[in-house]
C-alpha positions in Angstrom: 75.8 117.3 37.4 77.0 114.6 35.0 76.0 115.0 31.4 77.1 114.1 27.9 78.5 117.3 26.6 79.4 118.5 23.1 82.9 120.1 22.8 85.2 121.1 20.0 89.0 120.7 20.4 91.6 122.5 18.3 94.6 120.2 18.7 97.2 122.6 17.5 101.0 122.3 17.4 101.4 125.4 19.5 98.2 125.7 21.4 95.3 123.5 22.4 91.9 125.1 22.6 88.6 123.7 23.9 85.3 125.2 22.9 81.9 124.4 24.6 78.6 125.2 23.0 77.3 127.0 26.1 80.4 128.8 27.3 82.5 129.5 24.2 86.3 129.0 24.6 86.8 127.4 28.0 90.5 126.6 27.6 93.4 128.0 25.6 96.8 126.7 26.6 100.1 125.9 25.0 100.5 122.3 23.8 103.4 121.6 26.1 103.9 118.9 28.7 106.7 118.7 31.2 107.7 115.1 32.2 109.9 113.6 34.9 112.0 111.1 32.9 112.7 109.0 36.0 109.2 108.4 37.2 107.6 109.0 33.8 105.0 111.2 35.5 103.6 114.5 34.2 104.9 117.5 36.2 103.0 120.3 34.3 100.7 120.9 31.3 99.9 124.0 29.3 100.9 127.5 30.5 102.8 126.2 33.5 104.8 123.8 31.3 105.6 126.5 28.7 107.1 128.7 31.4 109.6 125.8 32.1 110.9 125.4 28.6 114.6 125.6 28.6 114.8 126.1 32.4 114.5 122.6 33.8 117.0 120.2 35.4 118.2 117.2 33.4 115.7 114.6 34.6 112.7 116.9 33.8 112.0 117.6 30.1 109.5 119.8 28.3 107.9 118.0 25.4 105.7 119.2 22.6 103.8 116.0 21.7 102.4 117.5 18.5 104.6 118.4 15.6 103.4 119.8 12.2 99.8 119.5 13.3 100.1 115.7 13.8 100.8 113.5 16.9 104.5 112.9 17.4 104.2 111.2 20.8 100.9 109.2 21.3 101.0 108.4 25.0 102.0 112.0 26.0 99.3 113.4 23.8 96.7 111.1 25.5 97.8 112.2 28.9 97.8 115.9 27.9 94.3 115.5 26.5 93.1 114.0 29.8 94.6 116.9 31.7 93.0 119.4 29.3 89.5 117.8 29.5 89.7 117.8 33.3 90.8 121.5 33.3 88.1 122.4 30.8 85.4 120.7 32.9 86.5 122.6 36.0 86.3 125.9 34.1 82.9 125.0 32.5 81.6 124.5 36.0 80.5 120.9 35.9 81.8 117.4 35.2 82.2 116.4 31.6 81.7 112.7 31.5 82.2 111.0 28.2 81.8 114.1 26.0 81.0 114.1 22.3 84.1 115.6 20.7 84.8 117.2 17.3 88.5 117.4 16.6 90.2 119.2 13.7 92.8 117.5 11.6 95.2 118.9 9.0 93.7 118.6 5.5 96.8 116.8 4.2 96.9 114.2 7.0 97.1 110.5 6.2 94.6 107.9 7.5 97.3 106.7 10.0 97.7 110.3 11.4 93.9 110.6 11.6 93.6 107.3 13.4 96.2 108.4 15.9 94.3 111.6 16.7 91.0 109.6 16.9 92.5 107.0 19.3 94.2 109.6 21.5 90.9 111.5 22.0 89.1 108.3 22.7 91.7 107.2 25.2 91.3 110.5 26.9 87.7 109.7 27.7 85.6 110.9 24.7 82.4 109.1 23.8 81.7 110.0 20.2 84.4 111.5 18.0 84.1 113.3 14.7 87.0 114.6 12.7 86.8 117.8 10.7 89.4 119.3 8.3 91.1 122.3 9.8 90.4 124.8 7.0 86.7 124.0 7.1 86.7 124.5 10.9 88.6 127.8 10.5 86.1 129.0 7.9 83.1 128.1 10.1 84.8 129.9 13.1 85.5 133.0 10.9 81.8 133.2 10.2 82.0 132.3 6.5 78.9 130.6 4.8 80.6 127.3 4.2 77.4 125.4 3.4 76.6 127.7 0.5 77.8 127.2 -3.1 80.2 130.2 -3.0 84.0 130.2 -2.8 85.4 130.8 0.7 89.2 131.0 0.8 90.9 130.4 4.1 94.6 130.8 4.8 95.3 129.2 8.2 98.8 129.8 9.5 99.3 127.6 12.5 102.3 126.7 14.7 103.3 123.6 12.7 101.7 124.0 9.3 99.9 126.4 6.9 96.7 125.3 5.2 95.3 127.1 2.3 91.8 125.9 1.1 88.9 126.9 -1.1 85.7 125.8 0.6 82.3 125.6 -1.2 79.1 123.8 -0.3 80.5 122.3 2.9 83.6 120.7 1.3 87.1 121.5 0.3 87.4 122.2 -3.4 91.1 122.8 -3.6 93.7 122.7 -0.8 97.4 123.0 -0.2 99.1 122.2 3.1 102.7 122.9 3.8 104.8 122.1 6.9 105.7 125.7 7.5 104.2 127.7 10.4 105.1 129.7 13.4 107.6 127.1 14.7 109.6 127.3 11.4 109.7 131.1 11.6 111.0 130.9 15.2 113.7 128.4 14.1 114.8 130.7 11.3 115.2 133.6 13.8 117.3 131.4 16.1 119.5 130.3 13.1 119.9 133.9 11.9 121.0 135.2 15.4 123.4 132.3 15.7 125.0 132.8 12.2 125.2 136.6 12.3 126.1 137.2 16.0 127.4 133.9 17.3 124.7 134.1 20.0 122.4 131.3 21.0 118.8 132.3 21.9 115.9 130.0 23.1 112.6 129.2 21.5 110.6 131.6 23.7 113.0 134.5 23.0 112.7 133.8 19.2 108.9 133.8 19.5 109.0 137.2 21.3 111.2 138.7 18.6 108.8 137.4 15.9 105.8 139.0 17.7 107.4 142.3 18.5 109.6 143.1 15.5 108.8 140.4 13.0 107.3 141.8 9.7 106.0 140.3 6.5 107.8 141.5 3.3 106.5 145.0 3.4 108.0 148.5 3.9 107.8 149.7 7.5 109.5 152.0 10.0 112.5 150.2 11.3 112.2 148.9 14.9 114.9 147.7 17.3 114.9 145.2 20.1 117.5 144.2 22.7 117.9 140.5 23.0 119.9 138.4 25.6 121.5 135.1 24.8 124.6 133.0 25.2 127.8 134.0 23.4 129.0 130.8 21.6 132.6 132.0 21.6 133.0 133.0 25.2 130.1 131.0 26.7 129.0 134.1 28.6 125.6 135.9 28.5 125.5 138.7 25.9 123.0 141.4 24.9 122.6 142.2 21.2 120.3 144.7 19.3 118.2 143.3 16.4 116.5 145.3 13.7 113.1 144.6 12.2 114.7 144.8 8.7 117.1 141.9 9.4 114.3 139.8 11.0 112.2 140.4 7.9 115.0 139.2 5.7 115.6 136.1 7.9 111.9 135.2 7.5 111.8 135.8 3.8 112.1 132.2 2.6 109.3 130.6 4.7 107.0 133.5 3.9 107.6 133.0 0.2 106.7 129.3 0.7 103.4 130.4 2.3 102.7 132.7 -0.7 103.5 129.9 -3.1 100.9 127.7 -1.4 98.3 130.4 -1.6 99.0 130.9 -5.3 99.0 127.2 -6.1 95.6 126.8 -4.4 94.1 129.8 -6.3 95.4 128.2 -9.6 93.6 125.0 -8.8 90.3 126.9 -8.3 87.5 126.1 -10.8 86.7 129.0 -13.1 83.2 129.5 -11.7 84.5 130.1 -8.2 87.3 132.5 -9.3 84.8 135.3 -9.6 83.6 134.8 -6.0 87.2 135.0 -4.8 87.7 138.4 -6.4 84.5 139.7 -4.7 84.8 138.0 -1.4 88.6 137.9 -0.9 90.7 135.7 1.4 90.3 135.3 5.1 93.5 134.8 7.3 93.2 132.7 10.5 95.8 131.1 12.9 98.4 132.7 15.1 100.9 133.3 12.2 98.4 135.6 10.5 98.9 138.1 13.3 102.4 138.9 12.1 102.8 142.7 11.3 102.0 143.5 7.7 100.8 140.0 6.7 97.4 141.2 5.3 98.9 144.1 3.4 101.7 141.9 1.9 99.4 139.0 0.8 96.9 141.3 -0.8 99.6 143.1 -2.8 101.0 139.8 -4.0 97.8 138.1 -5.1 95.7 141.1 -6.1 92.7 140.0 -4.1 91.3 141.6 -0.9 92.8 139.9 2.2 91.3 140.3 5.7 92.0 139.0 9.2 89.4 136.9 10.9 87.9 138.7 14.0 89.6 136.2 16.4 92.3 134.5 14.3 93.7 132.4 17.2 90.3 131.0 18.1 88.7 130.6 14.7 89.5 126.9 14.4 88.4 126.0 17.9 85.1 128.0 17.6 84.5 126.4 14.1 85.2 122.9 15.5 82.6 123.4 18.2 80.0 125.0 15.9 80.6 122.2 13.3 78.3 120.0 15.3 75.3 121.6 13.5 76.9 121.2 10.1 78.1 117.6 10.6 75.5 116.0 8.3 76.5 118.5 5.5 80.2 118.1 6.1 80.3 114.3 6.0 82.8 114.5 3.1 85.3 116.1 5.4 84.5 114.1 8.5 85.6 110.6 9.2 
């Protein structure tokens, strides 16, 4: 059956999610593409490609075509989107031909970056494309009443950037976007291990450390983890033991930047909406918000209740799909 179909795409730095109105989330895969540099052909996309990071021969490279929430490699992104739409249509159970697509964009993106996302989705085969700001999509996906004149505060910590926004009456009242997200935290862990132990670890190992023993700046019971990497002095494999306290200290700087963005956004809030924020609090979405102690730490620092969205990783994708019914109200945020 061929039909024009409405779908929402969360084009994230770390993961790409596709939401369909009838089936919910039909695809959730890493935004990674593996390319053969000789033939320029795509070897793998998504989960399969992520498994290959750091393990491929010279002529095959793993690329992340999205950096900091925007397109870094246009052609590869287009090819990745074609693969993703094809995979999603298989999972949805019928052929998606020329779908209507709503794609989220970082709130601080320039018109050039927005045009790149628009063109990449069009080249991948979409018929009608609407763009929606990421915090608005996250708020809709988290079930907040974005079309009412009350303050909804969303902190979306993604792979490439963190967006903090106050949304009221379908639009963004105040917003701060910083290029710090899960990737930056992984990099800081890699640098810390290199500096302290002279051991080189890969991206995927750093991500595992962050997920297992990474903590926001709160007191907790100390955890330990054995990690394998390459000794930079001898060049041989080596196993070291890391503590959750040292990882917390290694992540201190980027976490304080995130806190600064939250504070700056709350300072820009109109007085009338400040009362709502005290009552309603702040909602956390995005993969970075799953870090141990994140809710507790933020609520201690900003003296406002902080809670995690029910599905933080999927909020933006769900909101992007559901945004179709809000599109007329959200025209301010949609190009």
